[in-house]
N, C-alpha and C positions, 0 to 999 in steps of 0.2 A: 072187829079189829080194823077193818078198812076205814070205818067211820072214825075210829080213834086216831088212826094215822093221818087222815085228812085234817082232822081238827088240830092236831099238833103242828102239822106243816103250815096251816093258815096262821096259827099264832106266831110261829117263827118269822113268817114273812111280814106280818104287821109289826112285830117288835123291831125287826131290822130297819123297816121304813121309818119308824118313830125315832130310832137312834140316829138315822141319817139326817133327819130334819134338825136334830139338836146339835150336830157336829158343826163347829165353827172353823172355817178354813183360815189359818194364820196367814197374814200378808207376807208376801215374799219381798225381802229387802234386797234392792239392787244397789250394789256398792258403786259409788261414783268415783271416777279416777280424778285425782287432784293434779292439775297441770301447773307446775311452777315455771313461770317465764323469767329467765335470768336477765337482769338488766345488763346491757353492754358496759364493760369496764373502760372508761375513758381515762387514759394516762395523761395527767396534767404535767407538762414540762415547764418548769419554772426557769426562765432564762436568767443566767447569772448577771447581775447588774454590772454595767461597764465600770472598769477600774483603770485609772490612768497608769500607763507603764512607760518605761524609758530606760536610759542608760547614761553613764558618765564615763568618759575615757580620758586617760592621761598618758602622753607619750613623750619621751625625751629622745631626740635624735641628734647625733653629732656627725658633721661632715668634715673629712680630712682635706688634705691638699691635692688639688688636681694634678694629674700626671703632666710634667713639663712646666708647671708653674714655678716661678722664682720669686724671691723676696723683692718687693718693689723698692726702687731707688728713686727718691724725689728728683725732679728735673734739675734743680739747682745743684745737685751733687753728682750729676752725670758728666762725663767728658764726652767729646764729640762722637767717639766710637760707640759709647753706651746707648746713644739714641737709636741705633739700629737694632737693639735688642728689646725694644719696647714691647714687641709682640709676645715674647716669652715672659717678660717681667709682669705683664698685665693679663696673663692667660686666665680666663674665667675670673676676671677682676671683680673683687668684692664678694666672691662666693667660695672662698677657701677658709678652712679652719673656723667654722662657726657652728653654733648649735641651734636647735629649734625645740622649744617646749610647747607642745600642742595640748590644749584642753578642748574636749569635744563633749557635746551632750545632745540628747534628743528626748522629747516628751510627747507621747500620744495623749493629748489633752482631752479630746472627745473622740467619738467614733469617726468623725470626719476631719478633725483638725490636728495638726502635728507641728511642733516647733523644733528646729534643729539649730545648733550653734557650733562654731569652731573658732578658737582663738589661738593664733600662732605668735609666739614671742621669740624673736631672733636675737642671738647674742654673739658678739665677736669673740673668737678664741685666739686671734693673732697676738703677737707680742704688743705690749703697751707702747713701744717706741715706733711701731709701724704707723707712720703719719701720712699715708697716701690718700686719706679721705674717702676710702672705699670700703670701710668696715661695714659688715652687714649687721645692722641693729634695727630695731623697730618692732612694732606689733601690728598684726593683721587680724581683723575681726570679720567674721561672716555669720550672718543670721538668716535663716530661711523659715518661712511659714508656709505650710501646705494646707489647702482645704480641698477635700475630695467631694466634688459635686455628685458624681456617680462613678460607675466602674470604668467609664470612658474618659471623663474630664476631671482634671485636677488643676487648681490654681496654685501658683507658687510666687510668693513675694520675697525678694532677696535684698539685703542691705550689706554693703561691704565698706570697711574702713581699711585702706591699704597701708602698706609699710611707710609710704611717703606721705601719709595723712590725707591723701585724696579720698573722696567718697563717691560711691555710686549706688543707684537704686535700679531694680529691675522687676518687672512683672512679666510672668510667663504663664500661658495657658497650655497645659500639657495634655495632648490627645493620644490615648493608647490606640493606635491605628491597626496594630497587628500583634498577635501573640500565638506562638506555637512552641511550647516548651520542648527542648531536646532537638529541635530542627536545626538545619544549617543556618537559617535565619529565624531566630526565636522570638524577636520582638522588634517593633518599630514604634517610636514615639515622635510625633510631630508637635513642635512647640513654638507658636508665634510669641514674640516678645517685644517689649518696649524698654528702653534703657536711658538713664540720665546720669551723668557724672559731673562732679565738681572738683576743681583743683584743690590742692592742699591749702592754699591761702584763702579759699572761699571766694575768689574773684569771679569775674564774668566770663572767663574762658571755659565755659562748660561745653559738653557734648551731648547731643540727643541722638538716639539710634532706634531704628525700626528694623526688625529682622525676624529670623526663625531658626531654630535648631531642629535637625533631624537626627535622632539617636537610633543606632542599630546595635543589635547584639545577636550572637549565635554560637553554634558549636561546630567543631571540626573533628576529624578522625584523630585517634591516638590520644584522646584526652585533652586536646587543645580547645580553648574557647577564645572568642574575640568580641570586641565591641568597638564602636566608633561614633563620632559625631560630626555632622556637617553643619558649619556655621555660615549663615547668610546674613550680612549686616550692611544696612545703608545708614551711614553716619552723617550728621549735620553738626558742623562746628560753629560756635559763636565767635570764632576768631579765624582769621586767615592762616592757613598752614602752608609752608613753603613746599612746592613741588619741584623747584629748580633753583640752583644758586650759581653764582659766578665762579670763576676758576680759583679764586682765593678763599672761597667758602665764607666770605664775610658779608655777603649781600644776596638776598633772594631775588630771583628773576621771574618766578611765576608762583602763584598761590591758588588755593582752592578753599571753599568753605564746606565742601561735602565730598564724600567718597563712598564707593561700594566695594566691600571686601568679602572674600570667601576664605574660609579656613577649614581644614580637615584634620581631625585627630583619629588615629587608627591604632589599636593595640591588640597584641596576641599574648595569651596567657597560658602557662603550664606549670603545674606543681608536681613534684615527685616526692612521695613519702619515703623517708630514710629510716625512720624508727617510730614505733607506736606502742603505747601501753594504754590501759584503760583511761588514764587522765592526762597523758603526755604524748605529744607528737613532735617529731623533728622532720622538717620539710625543706626541700630545695625548690625555690620559686624563681620563675623567669617571667619578665615582661619585656616585650619588644614592640617597636612601632614608631609612628610619626607623632611628634609631640610639640607643636603641630606643623602642618604645611600650610602656609598662608599665601594667598593670591590677592594683591592689592591693586586698586585702580591706578595709583600713582606711586612713584618714589616719594618718600617723605623725608624732609630735613628738619631736624629738631635743633632748636636754639638752646644753649645752656652753657653754664660756666665751665663745665668739665671739658667742653670742646674749644675753649677760648685760648688755649696755649698754642700759639703759632709756631713754637719751636719743635713741636712733635710732628713727625712725618706721618703720611697716610699708612694705615694698617688695614690690609684687606679692603673691605668696602666701607670702613668707618674712617673718616678723615678728620681727626681732631686738630687740624692745622688752622682752622678758622673758627667762626662762631657757630657753625652748624655741623652736625653729624648726620650721616645718611642711613636710612633704612630702605633697603631695596624693595622693589615691588613684590618680588617672589622670594620667600625665604622658607627654609625648613630646618627642623631639628630631628634627627633620627637617634633613637636611644635604645640601649639594651641594659636592663637592670637585672642583676643576679643577687640572690641573697639566700642565706640559710637561717631559718627561723624555728625556734623552739617555742611550743605553745603548751601551757599547763593549765588544766581546768581545776583551779584551786578549790572552788565550791561550785554548785550549779549556777551561781550568780556572778562569780568572779573569775575572769580569765586573765592570765599573765602571759606576756610574750617577750622574747628577747632575740636579737639576731644581728648578723653582720653581713655586709654585702658591698657592692660597688656598682656605679652607673657609668656607662660608656656613651658619650654624646659629643657632638660637634658644638661645644659650648660657645665659641665666639664666631667662627666662620659659618654663618647660617645662610648667606646669599645662595640662591639656586644656582647661580653661575659659577660660584667659587667655593661652595661648601667643602670643607676638608678638615683635617686635623682632629679626628675623634680622639678623645682622651678619657681615661678612667678617673673617677673620684670615689674614694672609699667612704663608707658610713657605717655607723653602729647605732642600735636603738634598743629601747626597752619600753614596755607599755603595760598598762592595767586597764581593764574594762569591767565596769560593775553594772549589772542590770537590776532594775527594780520594778 
């Protein structure tokens, strides 16, 4: 039995060994992790192509009679006592009862260049039998071209055709010297300039000028804002200008062909909202200031037919008793303009305005030594502005 048990055990061991040799071990599959690398998404911003933009504006403004102005009486129809009333009869002479039709436009032609224009057509509203020769009529045209060199420098070329048909040209390099929005002093622009003017008849009595403007703007408490300009101008005349005349004002005693002049404009603004809806506003507006204050190197005497009537006495600092009338060295006009304006946003592109108001100013007596007699002049206006 022992021998049989040993024999069976040996056979089992040999069989197990043979089976082990025939067994094939299956390969182990190692799963590989697939890493997907996401490409960064680059947002491509396509800039909108430049498109010219601009506006067209139309305004009609009518000016009434200045406080204290009387109907003009021609000299030949006056008696001796009437001559003493010339100051009242000619108050704000030539600037009463007239209208102004203003057409304005502006076009941003390229990203750096802009064209602006303004045409003012003046029309007399006085009686047709008012033959004092001082009716305000004529057309004034102003064109301006701007080229922006960079954020600091902008060139401006200006052409003007005045009411009296004289013409002038000006080049100005505008330098943005300072900017701080909301501050007491919010901006300063320094603008050197050259200027050339031609008389109405196109003759040789032209004027050349070198100078500079310094423009200021800022903010004040209680909602007030202000701005102003300092004008520095050295003029060179192609003709002698009278700086002194004899006692009868019919002959010059001294002349000059150049002068240095300084002027200051300074304005204070405030608007008060009276009524407002989504599309309509009613505002009370105020503008006050110096418009302008001028400091000249010399008294200037102008020759002209309007000063040739020797029968008229001197009025303030203007002496129309000879061939010359006087402009004092230092003069100023102080103004206060009040108006009530209704604004209606008819469409996003069309704005309508209408209003009434009055201007208070020393219209005639402007000499620094004798400025007086401030008077009111009423006005009314309506306008439309279209953007495109």
